[in-house]
N, C-alpha and C positions, 0 to 999 in steps of 0.2 A: 477721838472726835465725837462730839455730841450734837444731835439735832433735837428739836423739841420733843419728838416722840421715839427716839432711839439713840443708841450709842454704838459706835463702830470703832474697832481696834485696827489701826493702820499697821500694815506689815512693814517691817524695817529691812532694808537691804544694806549690805556692807560696801557697796559701790553704787555709783549713779547708773541706774538701770532704766531710766525714763525712756530711752530710745528703743529698748528691746522688749518692754512689757506690752502685753496686749491690753486693750481697753477693759477687758473683763477683769484684769488684775488691779485696776485702779478704781478707787472708791468714787462714786458719783454723788454730787450735790446739785440739786436743781437751783438755778438762778433765783434770787430773791428768797431763798430758804435760810432762815436764821440757823447759825451753828457756832459751836465753840470748840476750841482745841485745848486739851489738857495733857501735859506730860507728867506721868506718875513716875517718880524716881526717888530712891533713897540717897542718890548721889547729888548733893546740893551744889556741886560744881558743874553739873551738866547744864546745857542750854541748847536752844535750837534757833534757827533762822528760817525765815520764809521770804526769800529775796523778791518774789513777785508781788508782795503786798507792802513793800517798803513805803510806797506813796500814800497808803491808807493810814488813817489815824487810829491805830489799834490801842485801846486803853491798857495801861500797865506794862506795855512793852518798853524796854529801856535801851539806852545807848551807853555802852561801857567800852571805851577804846582800849582799856587795859586787858580786856578779854577778847574783843573782836572789833574790827572796823565796820561790822554790820550791826544792824538793829537786832537785838536778841530777846528771846523769850525764856523765862526761867521755869524750872520744874515746879510741879504742884500748884500752879496758878492757872485758873480757868480763864482763857482768853476768848472773848467774844469777837470773832472775826467779822460777823455780820449779824445785824438784828434790827429791830424796829423800836423806836422810842414810844412809850405808852404811858398814859396816866398824867396826873398833875405834876408830879415830881419824878420825871423819868430818870433812870440811871444813865450814865454816860455810855453810849453804845456806838460802835462804828456802823453808820447807816448807808454807806455807799456800796451798792451791789457789786460783786466781783464779776469781771468779764468772763464769758465762756472761754475755757482753755485749761491748760494743765498747770498745776501748782506743786512746788517741791518744798518739803521740810528737810532741812539739813541739821541733823542732831549730833552734838558732840558730847561724848561721855567716856570716861576711862581711857582718855588718849586715843579715841577712835571716832571716826565719822560714820554716821548711818544716814540713810535716805528713806523718805516715805513720800507718798504722792496722793493727791486727789485731783479731781477735775470738776469744773463747773459746766453744767449742760444747760441749754436754753430752757426757759420756763414754758413758753407757749408756742414753741416751734420744735420740730424734730431736728436732730443733728444735720440731716441732709437738707432740710429747708433752710436752716441757718446758714449752711455753707453756700447754698444757692443764692441767698440774699447778699452775702458778702461778695460773691463772685459777680453778681449783676452790678453792684456798686463799683467794684474794681474795674469791670469792663468799661464803665462809663468814664471814670477818672481814676487812673492808677494811684493808689495810696489813699483814696477817699474813705475806704472802710477802716483805715487804721488811725490810731492816735500816734502822735510823735513821741510819746513816752517810751523809753527803751527798757526792756526787761533786764534785770540785773543778774543774768545768768550767762555763762559762756556756752552752755549747751542747751538748746531749746528744741523741744519735740514739735515736729510739724503736725498740725491737725490733718487728719486723714481726709481725703476727698477734696474736690474743688479743682478748678482749672488752673489755679495760680500757685499750687503747692511745690512745684518743681524748681522754682528759681527765686532769686533774691528780689526784695521789694523795690530796689532802685539802684541806679548806677553808683550812688554814693557808697552804699553798703558793699556793693560788688568791688569797687576800687579799693576801699579801705581793707577789705578782707584779702585783697591780692597785692597790696602795696609793697610788702617786704619781698615777695617773689618777683615783682616787677623790678625793684631796685637791684636785686641780686642778678637777675638775668641781664639787665641793661649794663650793669657794671662789668660783668664778665665779657660781654660783647664789646664793651668800650675798651677793655684792656687787650682784647684780641681782635682789633679792628681788621676787617678784611680789605684787601686791595688787589690790584693787578698792576704789573709793570707795563707802562705805556710809553710811547715815544712822541716827542713833540719836535718838529723840524724847523730849522731856520737857516738862512744864508749867513755864514761866518767867514772871516778871512782865511784863505788857505795857508798852510804852514803852521797854523796853531794846532795844538794837540786836541784833535776832534775825532769823534767816532765816524766811521763811514760804513755804509751798507749798500745793498743793491739799488735802493732808491736814490742814494747819493750819486752813484755812478750814472744812473739813468738821467737824473736831472742835469748833470754836467753836459750830456749830449743834447739835451733839449734846450738848454739855455746858454748858448755861446756868449751871450751878452754878460754873463756872470763870470768873466775871467777873474782869476785870483780869488775866487770864492767857492766855498763848498756848501752843499745843502746837507747839513749835518744834524743827526738826531740827538736829542737830549732825553735820557730816560728819567721817568718820574713815577711816583706812586699815585695811582688813580683810584679814588674812593667812590667815584660816581658809577657804581655797579649795582646790579639788581638787589643784592643782599643788603646793601646799605640804604638803597632807596626805600625798601620795605621797612627797614628799621626806622627810618626817618618818618615815614607815613604813620607807623604804629605809635611812635612817641608823640608825634603831632596830635594824633587822635586822642590819646590818653590825656595829654596836657590840656587840650581844648575842653575835654569832658570834665576834667578837674575844675577848670575855670567856670564852665557853665553850671556845674553842680554847686559850686560855692555861691554863685549869684542866686541860684534857685533856693539854696538854704537860707540865704540872707532874706529873700522874699518871704519864705516860710516863717522865719523868726519874726519878721515885721508883722505878719498876719497873726501869729500867736500872741504877740505883745498886745495887739488890738483886742483880740478875744479875751485875754486875761484882764485887761483894763475894763472891758464890758462886764466880765464876771464880778470884778471888784465893786462895780457900781451897784449891783443887786445882791451883794452877799448878805444883806440884812434879811433876805428871804430864804437863806440857805441854813442847813444845820451846821453845827460845828464840824462834823465829819466831812461834809461836802466842802466847807471852806478850806479845811486842812488838806483834803485830797487835791483840790484845785490848785492850791499854792504849791504843794509838794511836787505834783506832776508837772506844773509849769516850770519850776526851778530845775528839776531833773531833765526835762526836755530841753530847756535853754542850755544847760551844761553840755548835754549830748550834742546838740547842734553846733555849739562853739567848738567842741572837741573834733567833730567831723570836719568842720571848715578848716581848722588848723591842720588836720591830717591831709586834707586835699591840697592845701596851700604848700605844705612841706613837700609833697610828692610833685606838685606842679613846678616848684622852684628847682628841685633837683633835675627834672627832665628838661627844663628850659636851659639849664647850664650845659647839659649833655648835648643839646642841639647846637650849641656854640662851639663844640669841639671841632678841630680841624677836619676830622674824617666825615663829619656830617654837615658842616656849615655850608659847603658848596654843592652838596648832593641834591639832585633833582628828585621829585616824587615819581614813583613808578607810573609809566604811561599805561601799562597793562595791569589792571587790578585783579588779575588771577594770580593767586599766591603760588610761587614756584614750588613744585612738589619736593624738589631737592632740599629746600630749606627746612621742610618738616622733619628732616632727619636730625637737625640740630636741636637739642632739647630746649635751649634758650629761645630760639626763634619759634619753636613749637608752642611754648608757653605764651610768649607775647602775642602770637597770632591768635591763639584761643581767647585771650583777653580782648584783643582788638575785635574779633568776631563776636564776642559776647556783648561788647558795647554797641555794636551795630545791630545785633539781634538779641534783644533783652531776654527772650524766652530761652536763650542758650546759655545764660549764666549758669555755670556748672558748680559753683561752690555753694553748698547747702547747709553747712554747719551752723551758720548764723541766721538762717531763715526764720521768719516770724520772730525776730528779735524785738519787734514792736507789738504793742497790744492792739487788739481789735477794739473798735469803739463799743461803748455800752450798747447792749442790744436794743433798748428803747430808742436810742439815737440812730442806730443803724437802720432800724425799721422805718423811722421817720424819713431818713434820707432816701431809702429804697422806694418808699411810696411816692415821693416827689418824682423820682426817676421813672417809676412805672406810669404815673400820670402823664409826664412829659412824653414818654415813648408811645403811650396810648394815643395821644393827640397827633403825634407825628405819623403813626400808622394809619390814622384816620384821614390823612391828607393835609394836615396843617404843617406849614414849613417854618422851622425855626430860623429867624433872621438876625437876632441879636440877643445879647445877655449871656452871662455865665460862660460856658465853654465855647459859645459861638462868637465871642468877642476877641479872643486872644489865641495866638499860636502856642504860648506857654501857659498851661493851665495848672494852677496850684491845687493840691488835693484838699480843697475846702469847699463846702457848700454853706456860705455865710448866711446869716439872717438877712432878710430883705433882698436876697438874690432874686432877680426877675429874668424870665425868658420871654421874648416877644415872638409870637407865631402868626403866620398869615394864612388865611383861607381864601376862597374865591370871593367871598363877600364880607368876611369879618376879620378882625384883628383880635388875637387873644393875648392876654398878659398873665403869665403864670408866676405867682410870687411865692416865695418860701419864707415862712416865719416872719412875716411883716406885721408889726403892730398896727391896728386900726386906731386912728386918732379919736379923741373925744371932742376935739375942737373943730368946728366947721371951717375955720380959717386955714386948717392944715390939709383940707381936701384938695387933691390935685388929680390930674389924669393918671399919674403913677400910683396914687392912693385915692380912689374915687369914693371910698366909704367913710363914714364916721359912725361911732357907736357910743352909747351911754353906759353899757355894761362894764363891770370891772375887768372881767376876763375879755381881753381884746386882741389876742395874738394867735389866730388859727395857724395850723401848720402849713396849709396850702390854700391859696386863694386864686381863683381863675376869673379874670375880668373879661367881659365881652364888649367889643366896640364895633361900630359900623363906620365906614369911611374913615377909619383909623382913629378918629378922636371923638366920635359921638358915643357916649357911654350908654349901654343898654342894661347891664346888670352883672351879677357875680354868682359864682358857685364856690362854696367853702367846703374844704375837705380837711378832716382831722385824722391823723394817724395815731392810734393808741395801741401800745403793746400790752393789751389786756384782753381778757375773755369777755364775751358778750354779756354775761350776767353782771359783771362788775360795771360795764359801761352803761347799762340800762338801770342801774340802781339809783333810786331817787334820793336816798339819804345814805350818808356814810359816817357812822359814829357821830351823829347829831348835826353833821354839816351837809350842805347841799351837794349832791352827787354831780358827776360830770354830765349827766343827762340834762340838767338845768343849763349848764354852759352851752351845750349844743343847741338847745332851743333859743338861747339868747343870741347865738350867732345867726339864727334864721330870722328872728322876729325884731331884734333891736337895731340893726344897722339902718342908716338912712343915707341918702346921697343927694346933694344939691345939683349934681351933674346929670341926674336922670330926668330929662325934660319930657315928661309925659303928663297930660292934664291931671290935676289932683283927683278929680272924681274917679278916674280909672287907674290911677298910678299904683302899680304893684309894689310889693316889697322889693328892694334892690337885690337881695340875696334870694335867688330862685330855689336853691337847694343847699342843704347841709348833708354831706356824705361822710360818715364815720367809717374808717377803714381799720380793720383789726385782724390778727392772725387766728385767734381762738386756739383750741387745743390741737396738738400734733396729729391726733387720730382722726380729725375731721377732714375729709378729702373733698367734700362737695361744697360748692360755694353757697353761702347762706345770705339771704337778704331779708332784713326786717325793717319795717317802717313804723315809727311811733312819733306822734306829735310833730309831723312835718320834718322828721329827721330820718335819713336812710342809713341803716347799719349794714355794712357790707363786708363780708370776709374776703381778705386779700392776702395771699401768701404764694410762694413759688408753686406754679402749676394750678392754682385755684383762684378764680375770680377775675382773670384777665378779660374775658369776653364780656362779663357783666360790667366791669369798669368802663370799657369802651362804649358799650351800649347806653349805659346810664349817663355818661358824660355827653354823648352826642344828643341824647334825648333832651337834656337840660340846656345845652347850647342852642338847640333848635327852638326850645321854648323861649329862651331869652331873645334870640334873634327875631322871633315873631313880634316882639315889642316895637320893632322899628316901624311897624304900621301905625303906631300911635304917637310917634315923636312929634312934638310941637315944632312948628316952623321957627327957626332961630334967626 
């Protein structure tokens, strides 16, 4: 493995040791660092696979089904796993950065498999800070920190630390992991259905061959009007007992979860289709690597979702048939939801109850072998989502009440934060509109309450925009925030390889927007954007919040444990500034 300034020899293992190795034994590569992999071998039949990067467009990698059903890499070829295109005639390089996490090389040579590993660590965050960011995002919406692309490994090392490392990411993964055990346990109980012998009494003609017991004799004395009749018992198998009632409840719960998860996955797929169509619209602005990665990850994700839906449907259909069995069809659900301790002694009931309990208490999912089978989002995107959540939480903690939008509109929340997502918050005197990744139009005709700004600059899509209104619909102004996974020096750079730096973009956000909805006399009319705040994490070793102001732009460090109070203070200061404009509103 080669980096621009060094070469590292990866240690080979004869078995998959990923779960047992310490981090000190695994080579680290910092995110966004260019590197290549070279297998030196005199055995030209050797090859290796890297399943975690199958969706990336690695030059010179080949597909040869005669050798393997995986994408393979040949010996003595230098593979550039990640790099940057430079110059007028750049060579073909894979330019999509790898996500932080563990990566495995599976090497086949001389009829034997070997394993080697490396891990990607965050560029401008410590490992603990990166884990805290993904945990904050997951706490807001389960699954939001993850992509739906599935890793192509059966064994996946869990990243150390974090609140969410002990259980699976959703009920779908949990049920599919347990489906064969569910079917085995249910089938065994189905073939050994429990029952008790009960009696059902009725008056029948005397003289016929009928059973009698003490109740029969007592009824004869009580009912002299029933001459020539006997109150005779008929014995039958009664399945409506606690053990079957609990079995029916568990099967019902699993079946309904299968159905709800299938509907959920269908909604996820529909959302992914929309996102992919949007990506396709703008692929002219993407590198070849980015286009290939987007296409490959979309196709593999679509395939995985279809596979999961089919698995859930298969399990649901099987359990629905079981519910029609004679011994369950007429069984009631248990009135007392305290599971009988005696049933825990039965291994089949014990297993099914654990699954039932796991579905009702997601943090008790106890199968961990497939955990983190999905990739985390790219860190730049993860940081952007996290900053939106931090701004939203900061406003809520300052007393503004969210009343609609995003997770406040629906009981079923999909794990997406789409572009143009908006949350409406109410204060005592103001209404706030917090928008995520919404393009500002160039045309005044497209200005609305939902988008009160227009801009002439080419760069017109800030990460976060906060609009301030009085009396719900009188627009006062906006605050723009941009989240950049960069260090401060790169952000404040005026020129970058001959092109305008991002600092110019930030100034344009402050100076170029206009709004026909801001009804303040022209002579004293302020710029509609009161402030541009750039949020960045900077280096992992910087623990104190840093605030820099340059050319009407505020640069503020924000990362886990750093910058929260500054964010709240600066937001409230600018909201107050904008609210002060209400004194100058023209009478409409």
